[in-house]
C-alpha positions in Angstrom: 59.6 36.5 -22.2 60.3 35.3 -25.6 57.9 35.8 -27.5 56.8 32.1 -28.0 56.4 32.1 -24.3 53.6 35.1 -24.1 51.7 33.5 -27.6 51.9 30.3 -25.7 50.6 32.0 -22.1 47.5 33.4 -24.6 46.5 30.5 -26.0 46.1 28.4 -23.2 44.9 31.5 -21.1 41.8 31.7 -23.7 41.3 27.8 -23.5 41.4 27.9 -20.2 38.9 30.8 -19.9 36.4 28.7 -23.5 36.2 25.7 -21.0 35.5 27.9 -17.2 32.9 29.1 -19.9 31.8 25.8 -21.1 31.7 24.4 -18.1 29.1 26.9 -16.1 27.2 26.7 -18.6 26.6 22.7 -18.3 26.3 23.5 -14.4 23.5 25.6 -15.0 21.5 23.1 -18.0 22.0 20.7 -14.7 21.0 22.5 -11.8 18.2 23.9 -14.2 17.1 19.7 -14.9 17.6 19.2 -11.2 15.3 21.7 -10.4 13.1 21.0 -12.9 12.8 17.7 -11.4 12.2 18.9 -8.0 9.4 20.8 -9.1 8.0 18.5 -10.9 7.7 16.0 -8.0 6.2 18.6 -5.9 3.6 19.4 -8.1 2.9 15.5 -8.6 3.2 14.8 -4.4 -0.2 18.2 -4.2 -2.3 15.9 -6.9 -2.3 13.2 -5.7 -3.2 14.4 -2.6 -6.3 15.9 -4.5 -6.9 12.1 -5.1 -7.2 10.7 -1.5 -10.6 10.0 0.1 -10.9 12.7 3.1 -11.4 9.8 5.3 -11.1 6.7 4.2 -13.2 4.0 5.7 -14.7 6.2 6.9 -18.3 4.8 5.6 -17.4 0.7 7.2 -19.1 0.2 10.7 -16.4 0.7 13.2 -13.8 -2.0 13.5 -14.8 -5.5 15.4 -18.5 -4.9 15.0 -19.4 -8.2 13.4 -17.0 -9.9 15.9 -19.4 -8.7 18.2 -22.9 -8.9 16.8 -21.5 -12.1 15.8 -21.0 -13.5 19.3 -23.9 -11.6 20.2 -26.4 -13.7 18.5 -24.4 -17.0 19.1 -24.6 -16.7 23.1 -27.3 -17.6 25.2 -28.0 -15.4 27.8 -30.3 -16.4 31.0 -33.5 -15.6 30.4 -33.3 -16.5 26.4 -36.0 -18.6 25.1 -34.3 -22.3 24.0 -34.7 -22.9 20.4 -36.8 -26.8 20.5 -34.5 -29.7 19.4 -36.8 -32.7 19.6 -35.4 -36.2 20.1 -34.9 -37.5 16.4 -33.1 -33.8 15.7 -30.8 -34.3 18.0 -30.7 -37.9 17.6 -29.8 -37.0 13.8 -26.9 -34.7 14.7 -25.6 -35.9 17.1 -25.2 -39.6 14.8 -23.9 -37.5 12.0 -21.2 -35.6 14.8 -19.6 -39.0 15.3 -19.0 -40.1 12.0 -15.8 -40.7 10.3 -15.3 -37.9 8.3 -15.9 -38.7 4.8 -13.6 -38.3 1.8 -10.3 -37.1 3.4 -11.4 -35.0 6.0 -14.6 -33.1 4.4 -17.6 -31.9 6.1 -20.1 -34.7 6.7 -22.5 -34.3 3.9 -26.7 -34.2 4.6 -26.4 -37.3 2.2 -25.7 -40.1 4.6 
């Protein structure tokens, strides 16, 4: 090998080793950033679980209770007292019921 080739080989070898050092530092920095991001995400998730209610909706009545209650109030059971509906009151209710809708399908008002 001539002197020129040997010098050229050493220069290329030195440049390559500097680039590999720079690359490994860059990879280490990227790995650290990814690791830091992952740790931050886990910490945030743990912090958010502390904000959650222990039993959401525990203070609400059981699902469907309001519907069952309304049906029970509006259902006539044999033996229940029937509210009085005198003739005049029934006739007025039927008259208002049979009127055509006033004002484009709105419910009849008490002024009729």
